[in-house]
C-alpha positions, 0 to 999 in steps of 0.5 A, a space after each residue: 384680616 386681609 393682606 395686600 393684593 400682591 399677597 393674596 395668592 398662595 406663595 409658591 415654593 420658589 417665591 422670593 422671601 420664603 423662609 426655609 422650614 416654614 409654610 408661607 400663606 397669605 390666607 387670612 386666618 378665620 376670625 374668632 367668634 365675637 363671644 370668644 374674642 370677648 375673652 381672648 382680647 382681655 387675656 392677650 392684653 393681660 399677658 402683655 401687661 404682666 410681662 411688660 411689668 416684669 421687664 422692669 425687674 429684668 432690666 434692673 437685674 441685667 443693667 448692672 452688667 450690660 450697658 444700654 446698647 448691648 442690653 438692647 441687642 441681646 434682648 431683641 436677638 434672643 427675642 428674634 430667635 424665640 419668635 422664629 421658633 414660635 413661627 416655626 411651630 405655628 407653621 406659616 408666616 404671611 410675609 408682606 411686600 412693598 410699602 407694607 414691608 417697609 412700614 414693618 421694618 421702620 416700625 421694628 427699628 423704632 419699637 425694638 431698636 430706638 425705644 429700648 436704646 433710649 429707655 435703657 440709656 435714660 434709666 442709667 441715671 434717671 431714678 425709677 420714679 421719673 422714668 415711670 412718669 415719663 413712660 406713663 406719658 405714652 398712653 396719653 399720647 397714644 389716645 391723642 394720636 389715635 383720636 386724631 389720625 385713626 378716627 377713634 375720637 376722644 371718649 369721655 370715659 377713656 380720657 377720664 380713665 387715663 387721667 386717673 391712671 396717670 395720677 396714679 403713675 405720678 403717685 408711684 413716681 413721687 414715692 420712688 423718686 430719689 431726685 437723681 436725674 439730668 436733662 439728657 436722661 429726661 429727654 431720652 425718656 421723653 423720646 422713648 415715650 414718643 416712640 412708644 406712642 408713635 410705634 403703636 399708631 403705626 402698628 395699628 395701621 399696618 395690622 390689617 395688612 399683616 398678622 401680628 406674629 409675622 409683624 412682630 418677627 420681622 420687626 424684631 429682626 429689623 431691630 436686631 439688624 439695626 443694633 448689630 454695631 453693639 455686637 463687639 461690646 455685647 460679646 465682651 460684656 457677655 464674657 464678663 457678666 454673671 450667669 444671673 445677668 445673662 439669664 435676665 437678658 434671655 428672659 427679657 428676650 423670650 417673655 417681655 419681647 417675643 411673647 408679650 409683643 405677639 399678644 400685644 399685636 393680637 389685642 391691638 388688631 381687635 380693639 382700639 389703640 386708645 383703650 389698649 394703651 390705657 390698659 398698660 397703666 396696670 404695668 406700673 402697680 404690677 411692677 411695684 408688687 413684683 419688686 416687693 415680692 422678688 427684690 424685697 423693695 417694700 412699697 411706700 403707702 403713697 406707691 400703693 395708693 398710686 397703684 390703686 389709682 392706676 388700676 381704677 383708671 384702667 377699669 374706667 378707661 377699658 371696661 364697657 358699661 352695659 
């Protein structure tokens, strides 16, 4: 990938925006061979999906002791720290400037700040089924937005796979719904889905100008700054919360946030937004299985059928036929 012209020169030690202890370089990393990419992209997508599925368990564990705003701040603050360590180990950051920098900041506030806040608040009163159904709208919106604004078109197999997977999400929602929802929470769930889709399209546009690690680090930092007003409440809840809940927040920050978003950005750079968005439907059945294994929540037959449909839809939408 290439950076903007202003970023195409090696940054000097006195250049503005330098991060202490990190070598800033704007030289694009050599692309992986096509054969290697065939394995790296699915592997990166799989890591993202598995970790995002596990986030449902972490949120459920921490949500009893942390309210939505402090939970979002705690998660992305830990994520920012973890990403700083990862960036330090990587040895360099390619910092964008100008309009690209503004775009990354806006993306970070939306994706890490607004999305987490809206979804955390919605899940306070939404039942699990309704929440999963609303978030399941995001890959559909991604496919539509990508087809219109990114020129990815509307491949028949992609649309068919998304339709099958969404039917599976609807089945899981039916099996896990308890009817406990209200209009405001539903609206917030829809806001989360729209922000999810819009942020993915914005990220796809920005990735040719900034690498995924730098973008994730800057975005998470921007989201953390936007959520700083929740700091006093976070400190109060941190003092009262049990260790298990706090460890869940730490887990959410390190794995479903820091690591999963880096692998998501890596995969998004190398495949279409529509196909990668469709792959995230696999998170729903994985969350059901994780809840079964870790929380003892035995899925109903309808949920298992829905999960099977989700996986079938992902295969139809993402695998290429020879």
